[in-house]
N, C-alpha and C positions, 0 to 999 in steps of 0.2 A: 268117358272123358267130359261129355257135355254136362252130366250131373255134378261132377265134381267143380267144373268151372262155375256153375250157376251157384253152387253152395258157398264158395268162397269168395267169389268176386261180386256177384249181384247183390245189391242191398234191396230186400224184398220188405215192402210195406204194406199194411192193410190200409183201404180208402178210409176206414174209420179212425185210423191213428193220427190223423192230421193234427197239428197243434191247435189247442184251444187258446183264446186270448189270455186267459188267467195262466197260461204257460209261460208267456213272454214276459221277461224281465225288462228289456232295453226299449228305449222309446222308437229307435228306428225299425226294429222288428215289428213292433205293434201297428205303426204308421203303414209298413209295407204289406201287412195283412190285407188291408181294405175293408175289413168288416169288424175292426176293433178301433177303440179309442182311448188314448193314454192321458189320464185324468189324475192329478194329485199322485204322482209317481206310480200309477197302476194301470195295467191294460185290462181292459173289460169289453164286453160285448157292445157293440153299436146297436141301440134300440131300433126295431125295425120301423117304427112309426116315423123316424126322420127321412125315410126315403120317399121321394115324391113321384118316381115313375117305376114302372113295372120291371124294366131293364136293371136298374140299380138295386131294386127290391130282392129280384131273384138271384143275384150275384152273391147274396148273403144265405148261407145254407138254412139258417135260422128261421127265415122269412117266407110268406107268400103274399100274393098279390089278390085282393078281394074286394069288390065294390069300391074300386078306385084309391083303396088304401093299402099300404103296406103293413102286414099283420104277423105276429108270431105264429108260426107253423106248428098246428096241433095234429092234425090228420086229414088226409084227402075228404073222408066222410064228415069232418067237423064243420066244414063251410058248406053253404047253401048254393050250389052252383047249378044251372040248368042247360048250359051249353057246353060244348067241346073247348070253346076259346077260353071261357071263364075257368074250366078244368085244368087247362094246360098252364094258365097263369098262375095256378097254385103252385108250379114246380112241383120237386119232390116225385117225379116219375108218377104223378097222378095221371090217370088216364079214363076218358069218358066212354061209357057203353052206351051206344046208340040205342039198343034194344030196351034196356032197364032205365036208360036216363040217369044213370047213378056215376058219380065221380068216385073213383075209389083207387087203392094202391095198385101197383103192378098188376096188369091182367095178362094171361097168356097171349102170345103171338097170335095164336089161331083165332082169337076173337076179334081181331081188326079186320077191317075191309081195306080193299086196295089202297084207298087214298090214306087212311090212318097209318097203313103198314109202311108206305112211302115215307110218310112225315116222321114216324117213329125212328126210321134209320137215318134220314137226312138229319134230323136234330141229335142222333146218337143217343136218344133216351133209353132206346131198348134195341137189342140186337136181333131185330126181326128183318126178314126178307121174303119177296113175293116169289112163289115157285109153284108150277103145278096147281094154279087156281086158288091158292091159299096162302095164308100168311105164315110163315114158319119162323122158328127160333134156331138162330145161328150158334152153333157151338164150336165151331172151328171156321177160320177164314178159308181153309181149302174145300169148304163144301160149295163154295161158288167160284164161279171161272173168272179170269183175269178180264174177260170181255163184258162180264155181268156189271152192271152200273152200281150195284150194292157193294162191290169191291171198292170203288171209288167212295161211297157214301160213308163207309166204315175206316176211311184213312184217317190217321196214320196207324190205326189198330190193324187193319188189313192193308196190303200194299201189293202193288204191281198192277194196277188197272191200265189196260191197253185201250187206248182210244180208236183203234181201228176197228174193235169189236168183233175181231177174228181169232182172238187168242183163247183158245179152249183148255189151257193150263190152270191149275188151281191156284186161286188167290193165295197170296202169302200172309202170314202172321207176324207180326213184330214181336218175337218171343224175346229177343236181346237188344240191347241199347246199340249193337255195332250194326243192326239192320237198319236203323234210322239216320236220315239225314239231319243237319243241324236245325232245319225249319220245324221239325217235329221232336226235337232231343228234349223230351222231358220224361216220359214214361215209356218202358217197354212192357209187354203183356203176357206173362207166363201162361195166363189162363184167360179165356175170352169172357165168361160170365161170371167169373169169381171175383172176389173183393181185393184181390193181390195186384199189386204194381211193383215194377223195378225202376229203382231212380237212375234218371240218366242226366248225363252233363256233356257240354260241349268239349271237344278235345282239342289238343293243342294245334292239329293240322286242320285245314281249312276243310269245313264240310264233315270232319269226324265228330261221332257220337260215342261217348264211353260210358261206362258204369260211374254213378256218383261215388266220389269218396270224401267223407266228411272231415277226415284229416287235412285236406289241402285247404281249407277255409278257415278264416277268423270272424270275429263277432260281427263285423259290418255286412258280410254276405252269406254267412251260414244259413240263415233262415230262407233267404231267397232263392239260393243255388239248390236247397233241398226241395223247392216246391212246397215249402211250408210243413214239412215232416220233422225237420230238425230245428234246434234253437241253441243259441250260445249260454252254456251254463257251467259255472266251475272251470273256466278257462279251456272249455272244450266244446265242440261243435257235436251235440248229441241228440239222439232221437226224443223227441216230445213223450212225457209219460214214464221215462227212466230218470230216477233221480241219481244225479252224480254223486258218489260215495265220498269222494274227497271233498266235494262242497258241503255234503250233508255233514261231515265230521267237522269242518272248520265252522259251520254255522252253529253246531252243537257246542263246541269248545267256546265261542264267542258269547253264547247265551249263558253258558255256565260261569264264565268270568263276570258278566255283568250282573249275576245273581249274587256273586260274593260280597 
């Protein structure tokens, strides 16, 4: 029954399928994104160079902070960094190897010392946790107990942390929206280390979290309520990257008429 429920009710998206600025037609959607600018009737990427501090810079997935400037991200190795702080300011899961002094893309959790392992989990950059004197990769929340502080670090993906530190039951994983409260009602996580997310939405009842339903939203809130994965096109709230057929047909007819 669970498999059928997830198949027909949950809306699963890939992390890489988030809308691009160029997908957005309406000015309010463009403005709501925060990394786009609406100029001359078109929505386009905000240039990295306009951001003046590291926090604003790293909110844009196209940018990195290097030498006190916000720059277009190329790769972790592209930038000349010599410390772990400089490496972390690049964003994009860049991590610093203390032995080789190289800043590179994601490294195995086993390569992190205790301090970096804690940092990775606290910032939720990696699902790493410390156990048996080494940093290990978490593949399911139930691998740690509710009394383990890492159960709290990975919230809301993992849930059930017990502050008494006496609960040895497995930590829970938020597979479905119904497992979340309204504070964290954005995504559920069918898989921990994968690229898939389940879109969630606040329910009608107080504290209720339910599956996102694009049919309930109009142009003004389609984009925001979908966490940036859907936009308004052709009188529908649709997933980005999927051309609405009726809209395409109307557009084609209009172009044909104009050419007559």
